[in-house]
N, C-alpha and C positions, 0 to 999 in steps of 0.2 A: 504494500500500500504506500503510495506516494504521500509524503508528509507535506503539508502546506505551510506557508509563512503567514504570520499574523498580519492582518490588515489594520489600517488606522481606525476603522469603525469598531474593531474589537477593543481597542484602547478606550474609545468613547464609551462603549458599553461597560467596560471595567470601571471607569470613573463614576458612572451613574450608580452601578451596584455598590461600589465601595462607599459612595456618599450616603446611600440609603442605610448601609451598615453602620457607618461611623456617626452620622448626624441624626439618625432616627432610631434604629433598632438597638444598638449598644447604649445609646443615651437613655432609651426607655428602660432598659434593664438596669442601667447604672443608678436609677432612682432608688433601687432596692439594695444594690451591692456594687461597690467599686471594683472588687475582685471579679465578679461575674461580668461586669461591663468590659473590663480589659480582656479577660479570657475569651469571651464570646466575640467581641469586636475584632480582636487580632486573628483568632482562628478562622473567622468568616472571611477575612481578607485572603488568607491562604487558600481556603476552599474555593472562593470565587475565582482566584487566579488559576488554580489547577483545573477547575471545571471548564473554564473558558478555553483553555489550551486543548483539553480533550474534546470539547464540543465542536471546535473549529478544526480539529484534526491537525494541529500544528505539531512540529517536532519538539517534544517536551525537553529533550536534552539540549536543544538549541535555545529554547526560551529560558530554561533554568540550567545554565551551564555550570557544572560542578567539576572540580578537579582537585588533585592532591595539592595542598598548599606547600609553597616553597619558602624556605627561611628568609631569603633576601626579599622576596615580595611581601612577606608578612611584616618584616621590619620596615620596608618602604611604606606599607599601608599605615603603620603606626605613626611614622614621621609625617606622612602626607596628611593623616587625620589631624595631627597636632597643628599643622599650618592652617588647615581649614577651620579648626576649632578656634584658634586665636582670631582669625578674621571674623568669625561669627560672634565672638565675645566683644570685639571692638565695635561691630555693628550694633549689638545689643546695648553697649555702654553709651553710644551716641544717641540711640533712641531713648535711653534712660534719662539722659540730660535734656533732650527735647520734650519728652512726654513722661515726666517722673511718676505722676500718679497712676497713669495707665500701666506703665511697665511694672511698677511695684505691685499693683493689684494682680496683674497677670502672673508675676513671680510667686506671689503668695498662693494663688489658686493652684499653681503647679506643685508647690511645696506641700500643700495640704494632702495630696494624694500619695506622698511617699515619705519615708523616714520614720514611720511609727510602728511598722509591722516587723515580722521576722525577715531578716536580711535575705535569706535564700529565696523566700517567697517573692519578695520585691525584686530581687535580681532576675528571677524568671519572668515576672510580669512586666518589668520596665526595660530589661535589657534583651533577654533571650527571645521572647515572643515577638516584640516589634522588630528585632534584628532579623528574624527569619520571615515572619508573615508579611511585613510591610515591604521587604525587599522582593519577595516573590511577586507581589502585586505591582509595585511601582517600577523597580528596576528590571523585573522579569517581564511581565505581560505588557505593561504600559510602554516601557522602553523598547521591547521587542516588537510591538505593533507599529512603531515608527521607523522600521527598517527601510522603508521606501524613501525616506529623507536622507540624502547622501551626506549632508553636512552634519557631522556629529555634534557640533556646538549648538546647532538649532535644536537637535533632539535633547541634549543635556539641558538647555534652557527650558524647554517645554516640560520635561519631566520634573525639574527642580521647582518650577513655578507651581505646578499641580501638587507636588509633594508638600510645599510650604503652605498652600491654601488648605490642604486637608488637616492641618493642625489647628484649624478652627479659631485662630486669633490673628488679627491684623498686626498685633504687636510681636508675635512670634514668627510672622511670615518671612521677614528678611533673613534672620539668622538660620532658620530652618531650610529655606531655599538654598542658601549658601552651602550648607552641609549636604543637602540633597544633590546639588551639582557635583560635589566631591565624590559621592557614592556612584553617581551615574558615570562619571569619568573613569573611576576605578574599574567598573564593569567593562567599559569600552576598551580600556587599555590591557586588561588582564584576561578577559574572556572567561572569568572564573568568579562565580557569585560568592565564594568563600570570603573574598577580600572585602567586598562592600558590606557583607553581613558582619564581618569583623569590625569594620569601621563603625557601623551602626551600633553594635553592642558596646564597644568601648566608649562611644560618645554618650550613650544613655547611662553608662555606669558612672560617669564623672559627677553629675548632680546628685546621684544617689549616695555616693561616697562623701561628697561635700556635706549634704544634709545630715548624714549619719555622724560625721565628725563634729559638726556644729552642735547637733543635739546632745552628743556625748559631752562636749565642752560645757554646755549649759547645765547638764546633770552634775558635773564635777563641782561647779560653783553654786549649785542649788539655787539657781535663779528662779524665783517664783513665777509661775505662769509661762515659763519658757522651756518646758520639758520637750516641746516639739518646735523645730525651727519655723514651722508654718505659722506659729503663734506670735512671731516677732512683730513688734509694732512697725507700721509702715511710714511713720511720720518723720523719722530722723533726718533724712537729707532733702526732703521735698522743698522746704522753705528756702534753703540756701543753695539749691541746685542751680538756680538761674545765675547767681553771683559767681559760682565756681565753675560754670559751664566750660569756659575756655581752658581752664587748668585741667579739668577732668578729661575733656576730649583730647587735649594735647598729650596728657599722660598715656591714655589708651592707644593713641596713634603711635607713640614711641614704643609702647609695649608690643604693638602689632607689626612693627617695622620688619621684624625678622621672619614673619609668616611667609612671604614669597620665597625666601631662600629655603625654608623648611619644605615647602611644596616642591620646589625644584629638587631637593635632595631625596624626598620621598619618591618623586617621579623617576629619578635616576635608579634607585634601588628596585623599583617595580620592573624596570626594563633591563637592568644590568644582566649582561650575558646573552642577550638576544642578538641574533645575527644582524649585522649592519648598524647596531646601536653604538653610540659613541663610547670610546674607551676612557674610563676615568671620570671621577666626579667633576674635576676641574681640568678639562683637556687643555693641552698647550695651544692647539689651533684656536683661531677666533671662534667664539661662540656667542652669537648675537643674543640668544635667550638669556644666557648667564649674565651678560653685560647689562641687559635691560632689567633683570631682576636685581642685580647689585645696585644699579642706579635708583630703582624704585625703593629699595630698602633704605638707602641713605636719604633719598628724597622724602620718604615718609617720616623718618627720624627727624630730619631738619624741619619739616613742616610742623610736626608735633611740638618740638622744642620752641619754635617760633610762637605758637599759640600760647604756650606756657609763659614765654617771655612777655608777650603782650599783656597777659593777666597780671604779671608781677609789676610791670610798668604802670598799668592802670591803677594799681592799688598801693603805689608808693606814697 
């Protein structure tokens, strides 16, 4: 039997069905249990993805390509994720400065759903299930349905925008879309879903560990009413955020200046050893990409320091 390739209309159908799952069915279930909402919502994403592949008789191995992970590519995925994560954090920080109340409220709502249960249970719900189920749906079927588009960057942009929109908050859209673009790129470059799933799980693990650590810190100091990080008061920086905006934005831009270089290094490790790929992380011959990334790193650092200097001069 000849296997078919997924068409764009399959991706449209996936988006409709996943929207019904995430924004209606799982939300309805979630009124009774957060755990049930997460389990049902995530597993249904995987079921929808697999059923669509079988229904339209596509090659399941091509839509969901899995292979044995390689050490260098796994290390490259970790470095690549760190670069993308820093960029997403910088974007979130700028949004926090511009829209402090909305961003703090969104952060609190996210924090309320994690950090208070058994770690292994939350690890499965927050890291493992989304890392598998969401990747099967968005990087598997959705990205696979756009194969007729020859420009990979257009496909990456479409998948990342839809992925960001599915997180249900305009304030989470930009950082989530950035991370979604990183995962889509990984699948394109490696042809192995293990790596974008790894990226997704590591990324979701970070806030869980942070909330666990902060909750433990509050427990040590016996801070009343702060046994869970989600109960932290949101008022602390809102009033002064406008006055400190230049300083804060400048600081985060400086912090994020090294992100392009991390992405470059991660990308090199992902491709290292492939026939025809450049030899060495910093090759002797001219490398326009490395030159551009170096300039962008120092440019971002300089711009961030300039904003901080403007803040200091204004407040002298």
